[in-house]
C-alpha positions as CSV (number, residue, x, y, z in Angstrom):
1,M,-18.9,-21.2,4.7
2,N,-20.1,-23.5,7.6
3,G,-18.6,-26.9,7.0
4,W,-16.1,-25.6,4.3
5,Q,-12.5,-24.3,4.1
6,P,-11.3,-22.2,1.1
7,V,-7.8,-22.6,0.1
8,I,-6.1,-19.8,-1.8
9,G,-2.7,-19.4,-3.4
10,L,-1.7,-16.3,-5.3
11,E,0.5,-15.6,-8.3
12,V,1.6,-12.0,-8.1
13,H,3.1,-10.7,-11.2
14,A,5.5,-7.4,-10.5
15,R,6.8,-5.5,-13.3
16,L,10.7,-4.6,-12.6
17,L,11.8,-1.3,-12.5
18,T,14.6,-1.7,-15.2
19,R,15.2,0.9,-17.7
20,S,15.3,-1.9,-20.6
21,K,13.7,-5.2,-21.2
22,L,14.6,-8.6,-19.8
23,F,16.4,-9.8,-22.8
24,S,16.8,-6.8,-25.2
25,G,18.0,-3.1,-24.9
26,A,14.5,-1.9,-26.1
27,P,12.9,0.5,-23.4
28,A,10.9,-0.7,-20.7
29,S,8.9,2.6,-19.8
30,Y,5.3,2.6,-20.0
31,G,2.9,4.9,-22.1
32,A,4.8,5.1,-25.4
33,P,2.4,4.9,-28.7
34,P,1.8,1.4,-29.6
35,N,4.5,-0.7,-31.0
36,T,7.3,1.7,-30.7
37,Q,9.3,0.1,-27.9
38,A,9.5,-3.6,-29.5
39,C,12.9,-4.4,-31.2
40,A,13.8,-7.4,-33.2
41,V,14.4,-9.6,-30.1
42,D,11.1,-8.7,-28.6
43,L,9.3,-9.6,-32.1
44,G,11.3,-13.1,-31.9
45,L,12.8,-12.1,-35.7
46,P,15.3,-14.9,-37.1
47,G,18.7,-14.5,-36.1
48,V,18.7,-12.6,-32.9
49,L,19.8,-13.8,-29.4
50,P,18.6,-12.6,-26.1
51,V,20.9,-11.0,-23.5
52,L,19.7,-11.2,-19.7
53,N,19.3,-8.0,-18.1
54,R,21.9,-8.0,-14.7
55,E,19.8,-5.4,-13.0
56,A,16.6,-7.6,-13.1
57,V,18.7,-10.4,-11.5
58,R,19.8,-8.2,-8.9
59,M,16.0,-7.0,-8.3
60,A,15.1,-10.5,-8.0
61,V,17.8,-11.3,-5.6
62,R,16.8,-8.3,-3.4
63,F,13.3,-9.6,-3.1
64,G,14.3,-13.0,-2.3
65,L,16.7,-11.6,0.6
66,A,13.9,-9.4,1.9
67,V,11.7,-12.4,2.3
68,G,14.1,-14.8,3.6
69,A,14.1,-16.9,0.6
70,R,17.2,-19.1,-0.7
71,I,18.9,-17.5,-3.7
72,A,19.9,-20.3,-6.2
73,P,23.5,-20.2,-7.0
74,R,22.5,-21.7,-10.3
75,C,19.2,-20.8,-12.3
76,V,18.0,-21.7,-15.4
77,F,15.6,-19.9,-18.0
78,A,13.1,-22.0,-20.1
79,R,10.7,-21.6,-22.8
80,K,7.0,-21.8,-22.0
81,N,5.4,-22.6,-25.2
82,Y,2.0,-21.4,-26.0
83,F,0.3,-19.5,-29.0
84,Y,-1.5,-16.2,-28.6
85,P,-1.7,-13.1,-30.9
86,D,0.4,-10.9,-28.3
87,L,3.4,-13.7,-28.0
88,P,5.1,-13.2,-31.3
89,K,7.6,-15.8,-30.6
90,G,5.2,-18.5,-30.0
91,Y,6.9,-18.9,-26.4
92,Q,7.6,-16.9,-23.3
93,I,11.0,-17.0,-21.5
94,S,10.4,-18.0,-17.8
95,Q,11.7,-20.2,-15.3
96,Y,10.4,-23.3,-14.3
97,E,12.6,-26.1,-12.4
98,D,15.3,-23.9,-11.5
99,P,13.9,-20.6,-10.3
100,I,16.3,-17.6,-9.0
101,T,14.6,-17.7,-5.4
102,A,12.9,-20.5,-3.6
103,G,11.0,-20.3,-0.3
104,G,10.8,-17.3,2.0
105,T,7.8,-15.9,3.9
106,I,5.3,-12.9,4.2
107,A,3.8,-11.8,7.3
108,I,0.4,-10.7,7.0
109,E,-2.3,-9.0,9.4
110,P,-5.5,-9.4,8.1
111,A,-8.3,-6.9,9.6
112,A,-10.3,-10.0,11.0
113,G,-8.0,-12.7,12.4
114,P,-4.5,-13.2,14.0
115,P,-1.0,-12.5,12.1
116,R,0.1,-15.1,10.2
117,E,3.0,-16.2,8.2
118,I,2.2,-17.3,4.4
119,G,5.2,-19.4,2.9
120,L,6.4,-18.6,-0.5
121,V,7.0,-21.5,-3.2
122,R,9.2,-19.2,-5.1
123,A,9.8,-15.9,-7.1
124,H,11.0,-16.3,-10.7
125,L,12.0,-14.0,-13.3
126,E,10.0,-14.3,-16.7
127,E,9.5,-11.8,-19.7
128,D,6.1,-10.3,-20.0
129,A,3.9,-11.0,-23.1
130,G,2.3,-8.1,-25.5
131,R,-1.2,-6.8,-25.0
132,S,-4.1,-7.3,-26.9
133,V,-6.6,-4.1,-27.4
134,H,-10.0,-4.9,-28.2
135,E,-11.6,-1.1,-28.3
136,G,-11.7,1.0,-31.1
137,F,-11.3,-1.5,-34.0
138,G,-14.6,-2.1,-35.1
139,G,-14.9,-5.8,-33.7
140,L,-11.4,-6.6,-34.3
141,S,-8.4,-6.6,-32.1
142,G,-5.1,-4.8,-32.2
143,I,-1.8,-6.1,-30.9
144,D,0.5,-3.8,-29.1
145,L,4.0,-5.3,-28.5
146,N,5.5,-2.6,-26.2
147,R,5.2,-4.6,-23.0
148,A,6.5,-7.7,-24.8
149,G,9.9,-8.6,-23.1
150,T,9.4,-6.1,-19.9
151,P,11.1,-8.1,-16.8
152,L,8.3,-9.6,-14.2
153,L,9.0,-11.0,-11.0
154,E,6.4,-13.8,-10.5
155,I,5.9,-14.3,-6.6
156,V,3.9,-17.5,-6.1
157,T,2.5,-18.3,-2.5
158,E,1.9,-21.6,-0.8
159,P,-1.9,-22.6,-1.1
160,A,-2.2,-21.4,2.5
161,L,-4.4,-18.4,2.7
162,H,-8.0,-19.2,3.9
163,G,-10.2,-16.2,2.9
164,A,-10.7,-13.4,0.6
165,A,-9.5,-10.7,3.2
166,E,-6.2,-12.8,4.0
167,A,-5.6,-13.0,0.2
168,A,-6.1,-9.1,-0.3
169,A,-3.9,-8.6,3.0
170,C,-1.2,-10.7,1.5
171,M,-1.4,-9.0,-1.9
172,R,-1.1,-5.8,-0.2
173,K,2.0,-6.8,1.9
174,I,3.9,-8.1,-1.2
175,H,2.8,-4.5,-3.1
176,T,4.3,-2.6,0.0
177,L,7.5,-4.6,0.0
178,V,8.2,-4.4,-3.7
179,R,7.7,-0.8,-3.6
180,W,9.7,-0.5,-0.4
181,L,12.3,-2.2,-2.1
182,G,12.5,0.1,-5.1
183,I,12.1,-2.9,-7.7
184,C,8.5,-2.1,-8.8
185,D,6.1,1.1,-8.9
186,G,3.3,-0.9,-8.0
187,N,1.0,1.0,-10.4
188,M,-2.0,-1.4,-10.8
189,Q,-3.8,1.0,-13.3
190,E,-0.5,0.4,-15.6
191,G,-0.5,-3.3,-15.2
192,S,2.7,-3.2,-13.2
193,F,1.4,-5.3,-10.3
194,R,-1.3,-7.7,-10.9
195,C,-2.5,-11.0,-9.5
196,D,-3.7,-14.5,-10.3
197,A,-5.7,-16.0,-7.7
198,N,-5.9,-19.9,-7.6
199,V,-9.3,-20.7,-5.6
200,S,-10.4,-23.9,-4.1
201,V,-12.7,-25.2,-1.3
202,R,-12.7,-28.5,0.8
203,P,-14.6,-30.0,3.6
204,A,-13.4,-28.4,7.0
205,G,-11.0,-30.4,8.5
206,S,-9.8,-32.4,5.2
207,G,-6.1,-32.5,4.0
208,T,-7.1,-33.0,0.8
209,L,-7.1,-30.0,-1.8
210,G,-10.1,-29.4,-4.0
211,T,-10.4,-28.7,-7.5
212,R,-9.2,-25.0,-8.1
213,A,-9.9,-22.3,-10.4
214,E,-7.5,-19.6,-11.5
215,I,-8.9,-15.9,-11.3
216,K,-6.7,-14.4,-13.9
217,N,-5.2,-10.7,-14.0
218,V,-6.7,-8.8,-11.1
219,N,-5.3,-5.4,-10.8
220,S,-7.0,-4.3,-7.5
221,F,-6.9,-4.9,-4.0
222,R,-10.9,-4.6,-3.9
223,F,-11.3,-6.6,-6.6
224,V,-9.0,-9.5,-5.8
225,E,-11.1,-9.7,-2.4
226,R,-14.4,-9.3,-4.3
227,A,-13.5,-11.8,-6.9
228,I,-12.2,-14.4,-4.5
229,A,-15.5,-14.1,-2.2
230,Y,-17.7,-14.7,-5.1
231,E,-15.4,-17.5,-6.3
232,I,-15.6,-19.2,-3.1
233,E,-19.4,-18.8,-2.8
234,R,-19.8,-20.1,-6.4
235,Q,-17.8,-23.3,-5.6
236,I,-19.5,-24.2,-2.3
237,D,-23.0,-23.6,-4.0
238,L,-22.0,-25.8,-7.2
239,I,-20.7,-28.6,-4.9
240,E,-23.8,-28.4,-2.2
241,S,-26.2,-28.8,-5.4
242,G,-24.6,-31.8,-6.7
243,G,-22.2,-30.4,-9.3
244,E,-18.3,-30.5,-9.6
245,V,-16.1,-27.7,-9.9
246,V,-14.0,-27.5,-13.1
247,Q,-10.3,-26.8,-13.4
248,E,-10.4,-23.7,-15.5
249,T,-9.2,-20.1,-15.8
250,R,-11.9,-17.3,-15.2
251,L,-12.0,-13.7,-15.5
252,Y,-13.7,-11.6,-13.0
253,D,-16.2,-9.1,-14.2
254,P,-16.3,-6.0,-11.4
255,D,-19.4,-4.5,-13.1
256,H,-21.4,-7.6,-12.4
257,H,-19.5,-9.0,-9.4
258,E,-19.1,-12.5,-11.1
259,T,-16.3,-14.6,-12.2
260,R,-16.8,-16.1,-15.9
261,P,-15.0,-19.0,-17.6
262,M,-12.1,-17.9,-19.8
263,R,-10.6,-21.2,-21.0
264,D,-9.6,-24.7,-19.5
265,K,-6.7,-24.5,-17.1
266,E,-3.4,-25.5,-18.4
267,E,-1.1,-27.8,-16.4
268,A,2.9,-27.4,-16.8
269,D,3.0,-30.2,-19.2
270,D,0.6,-28.2,-21.4
271,Y,3.5,-25.8,-21.9
272,R,6.1,-28.0,-22.8
273,Y,8.8,-26.4,-20.6
274,F,12.5,-27.0,-21.8
275,P,15.6,-25.1,-21.2
276,D,16.1,-22.1,-23.6
277,P,19.0,-23.2,-26.0
278,D,20.0,-19.5,-26.3
279,L,20.5,-18.7,-22.6
280,L,23.3,-20.2,-20.3
281,P,22.6,-21.2,-16.8
282,V,23.1,-17.9,-14.5
283,T,25.4,-18.1,-11.9
284,I,25.0,-16.1,-8.9
285,D,28.2,-15.9,-6.5
286,E,28.2,-15.0,-2.8
287,A,29.9,-11.7,-3.6
288,F,26.9,-10.7,-5.7
289,V,24.4,-11.6,-3.1
290,A,26.4,-10.0,-0.2
291,G,26.5,-6.7,-2.4
292,V,22.9,-6.9,-2.7
293,R,22.4,-7.7,1.0
294,E,24.5,-4.7,2.0
295,S,22.1,-2.5,0.1
296,L,18.8,-3.4,1.6
297,P,16.9,-0.8,3.4
298,E,15.5,-1.0,6.9
299,L,12.5,-3.4,5.9
300,P,8.5,-2.3,6.6
301,D,7.8,-4.4,9.5
302,A,11.2,-3.8,11.2
303,R,10.6,0.1,10.4
304,R,7.0,-0.2,12.0
305,D,8.5,-2.0,15.0
306,R,10.9,0.7,15.5
307,L,8.5,3.7,15.1
308,V,6.3,2.2,17.7
309,R,9.3,1.5,20.0
310,E,11.2,4.9,19.6
311,Y,8.2,7.3,19.1
312,G,5.4,5.6,21.3
313,L,3.2,5.3,18.1
314,E,0.3,2.9,18.0
315,A,1.0,-0.3,16.0
316,A,-2.1,0.8,13.8
317,E,-0.9,4.2,13.0
318,A,2.9,3.2,12.3
319,A,1.8,0.4,10.0
320,R,0.1,3.1,7.9
321,I,3.1,5.3,7.9
322,V,5.1,2.4,6.5
323,S,2.7,1.3,3.7
324,Y,5.0,3.5,1.7
325,R,8.6,4.3,2.3
326,E,8.5,7.7,1.1
327,A,5.6,8.3,3.7
328,A,7.8,6.7,6.6
329,D,10.7,9.0,5.4
330,Y,8.6,12.1,5.6
331,F,7.4,11.2,8.8
332,E,10.8,10.8,10.5
333,A,11.7,14.0,8.9
334,A,9.1,15.9,10.2
335,V,9.4,14.6,13.6
336,G,13.0,15.7,13.2
337,A,12.0,19.4,12.4
338,A,9.6,19.4,15.0
339,G,12.5,19.1,17.2
340,S,11.4,16.4,19.9
341,P,10.4,12.7,19.8
342,D,7.7,14.1,22.2
343,A,6.0,15.5,18.8
344,A,6.1,12.4,17.0
345,R,2.2,11.3,18.0
346,L,1.1,14.5,16.8
347,A,3.2,14.4,13.6
348,A,1.8,10.9,12.9
349,N,-1.8,12.4,13.3
350,W,-1.1,15.2,10.7
351,V,0.8,12.6,8.0
352,N,-2.1,10.2,8.3
353,G,-4.8,12.6,8.7
354,E,-4.4,16.3,6.9
355,L,-1.6,15.5,4.8
356,A,-3.0,12.1,3.5
357,G,-6.3,14.0,2.8
358,A,-4.9,16.7,0.9
359,L,-2.6,14.3,-1.2
360,N,-5.8,12.2,-1.8
361,R,-7.9,15.1,-2.9
362,D,-5.4,16.5,-5.2
363,G,-4.1,13.0,-6.6
364,L,-0.5,13.6,-5.6
365,R,2.1,11.1,-4.2
366,I,3.8,12.1,-0.8
367,D,6.9,13.0,-2.7
368,E,4.9,15.6,-4.8
369,A,3.3,17.2,-1.5
370,R,3.0,21.0,-1.5
371,V,4.1,20.9,2.1
372,D,7.5,19.3,2.5
373,A,8.4,17.4,5.8
374,G,10.2,20.2,7.2
375,Q,7.5,22.4,7.2
376,L,4.9,20.3,8.5
377,G,7.4,19.3,11.4
378,R,7.8,23.2,12.2
379,L,4.1,23.5,12.2
380,V,3.7,20.5,14.4
381,R,6.3,22.3,16.8
382,R,3.9,25.4,16.9
383,I,1.0,23.2,18.0
384,A,3.0,21.5,20.6
385,D,4.6,24.7,22.0
386,G,0.6,26.3,22.1
387,T,1.5,29.0,19.6
388,V,-1.5,27.6,17.5
389,S,-4.4,25.4,18.4
390,G,-5.0,22.4,16.4
391,R,-8.1,24.1,14.4
392,M,-5.7,27.2,13.8
393,A,-3.1,24.7,12.6
394,K,-5.5,23.8,9.6
395,T,-5.8,27.2,8.4
396,V,-2.0,27.5,8.4
397,F,-1.7,24.1,6.7
398,D,-4.0,25.0,4.1
399,A,-2.2,28.4,3.4
400,M,1.1,26.4,3.2
401,W,-0.5,23.9,0.8
402,A,-2.0,26.7,-1.4
403,S,0.9,29.1,-1.8
404,G,4.1,27.7,0.3
405,G,5.5,29.6,3.1
406,E,6.9,28.9,6.3
407,P,4.4,28.4,9.3
408,D,5.8,31.0,11.5
409,A,5.4,33.8,8.9
410,I,1.8,32.7,8.1
411,I,1.0,32.7,11.8
412,E,2.2,36.1,12.1
413,A,0.7,37.6,8.8
414,R,-2.8,36.6,9.6
415,G,-2.5,36.9,13.4
416,L,-3.3,33.5,14.2
417,R,-1.1,33.2,17.4
418,Q,-3.1,31.3,20.2
419,V,-4.2,33.4,23.1
420,T,-2.2,31.8,26.2
421,D,-2.2,34.6,28.7
422,A,-3.9,33.5,31.9
423,G,-5.1,37.1,32.6
424,E,-6.8,37.5,29.2
425,I,-8.4,34.1,29.5
426,E,-9.7,34.7,32.8
427,R,-11.2,37.7,31.5
428,L,-13.0,36.0,28.8
429,V,-14.3,33.2,31.1
430,D,-15.8,35.8,33.4
431,A,-17.5,37.7,30.6
432,V,-18.9,34.3,29.3
433,L,-20.2,33.4,32.9
434,E,-21.7,36.7,33.5
435,A,-23.4,36.6,30.0
436,H,-24.9,33.0,30.4
437,P,-26.2,32.7,34.1
438,A,-28.9,30.1,33.1
439,Q,-26.2,27.9,31.7
440,V,-24.0,28.0,34.7
441,E,-26.9,27.2,37.0
442,Q,-27.4,24.0,35.0
443,Y,-23.8,23.2,35.4
444,L,-23.7,23.8,39.0
445,G,-27.2,21.8,39.2
446,G,-25.4,18.7,37.8
447,A,-25.4,19.1,34.0
448,G,-21.9,18.9,33.2
449,K,-22.4,18.8,29.2
450,V,-23.0,22.3,29.4
451,L,-19.4,23.0,29.9
452,G,-18.7,22.4,26.2
453,F,-21.4,25.2,25.5
454,L,-19.5,27.6,27.7
455,V,-16.1,26.6,26.3
456,G,-17.4,27.1,22.9
457,Q,-18.5,30.8,24.0
458,V,-15.1,31.5,25.1
459,M,-13.7,30.2,21.8
460,K,-16.3,32.6,20.1
461,R,-15.3,35.6,22.0
462,S,-11.5,35.1,21.3
463,G,-12.3,34.5,17.6
464,G,-11.0,31.2,18.1
465,K,-7.6,32.1,19.4
466,A,-7.9,31.1,23.0
467,D,-6.3,28.0,24.2
468,P,-9.2,25.7,24.5
469,R,-7.4,23.6,27.3
470,Q,-6.7,26.8,29.3
471,A,-10.2,27.9,28.7
472,N,-11.6,24.6,29.8
473,Q,-9.6,24.5,33.0
474,T,-10.3,28.0,33.9
475,L,-14.2,27.6,33.4
476,R,-13.7,24.5,35.7
477,D,-11.9,26.3,38.3
478,R,-14.4,29.3,38.2
479,L,-17.4,27.1,38.2
480,A,-15.9,24.8,41.2
481,A,-15.5,28.3,43.4
482,R,-19.1,29.2,42.8
483,R,-20.2,25.9,43.8
484,D,-18.0,25.8,46.8
485,G,-19.0,29.4,47.7
486,S,-15.1,30.5,47.7
487,P,-13.8,33.7,46.2
488,E,-13.0,33.5,42.4
489,G,-9.6,34.4,41.0
């Protein structure tokens, strides 16, 4: 990209977790048989009137407050007119000139590059369209209107992202936030969280935006990064070969790793926005906003900083924990059960490591974990106090995951208590030194790596139960005594 700067803006669509739709009482849940959750309002039948869902307004305000946006005291719904088979009314109820929130920022920390704050243009409410189904109809298409009318919050960033990795980081941060706030489940496979990316390139140092192409409906962090990277390269190659970028909507094909034209990109004028005559302007008073503000939880960045400050975690491990609010709650409950803040680093390692691996292997969410936070905390306590080693603790964890039970009971039933008696460990060390004189001579001759072999032999003789730290130190002491010619013990 030498000589070029990509410019990217995102339009993220988050399906709100309301029980009913944005303007009707029809269920908004996912997975029902086709066309069983679309009522007369969703179908746009004559004589029906939309009624705004108050809970959707509350969720939009909740997001706006979390990002520091301005909450509009008065907002208006508009009709966005276009014709498509899955839009039975011929228009979508959305917001245009007067959105419910404006401004705000999202702080991102890309894997490569410094942290940045990305400005938001707006976040507005709109209803979703239906869904066209192209498989299984013998060359025809089916229309499922269950999704028609479900509430969306469309979150629009400034064109301030300058790379595919930054765009993916921004999408991830918004995903974390909407789940943390409890306003969206973030399920990308079900289409609850998806993204349109507006991509352009311009000469480095230029203040003029290039012609943009919009990549439509990407529902994967990996795919949004790959799609944007491809589109940046495509546009640069096109311009450098003497062509011009055309303003259009494109689709990303992950199988062939390419974007393809879908249709010409519409401008706002093409949609003929006008205020919906069936919906009055929405007035949001200070008391309503204050009530929403009081209900806000500690936000992810603040909680990450607190975990670093209070528990001594590294920023990266704290960031992993706060990726999901349930994981952060689980971690702090586990630390509480461990009985000491000093065990926090150990608990973080287990939450991010063994627990995360087990959840991923079995396809479970953390609130479905087969080892609850109290059990894990009590296991961590036994590692911290030397009752079991880290390796033995994995055996205990596997037993807890498979069949439940308390760590202390499993430790006793399986004879997994760690050997920490100094006399017993000295006996084991002396036996190993006696059995391996060649390795002893190598160590005394300067081959320090042999110590690992000797520790392993102590662990083998103890059936894996000796405290490896004590075994290591005792070996060092015994070997140092031989080197110095002083009596052992």
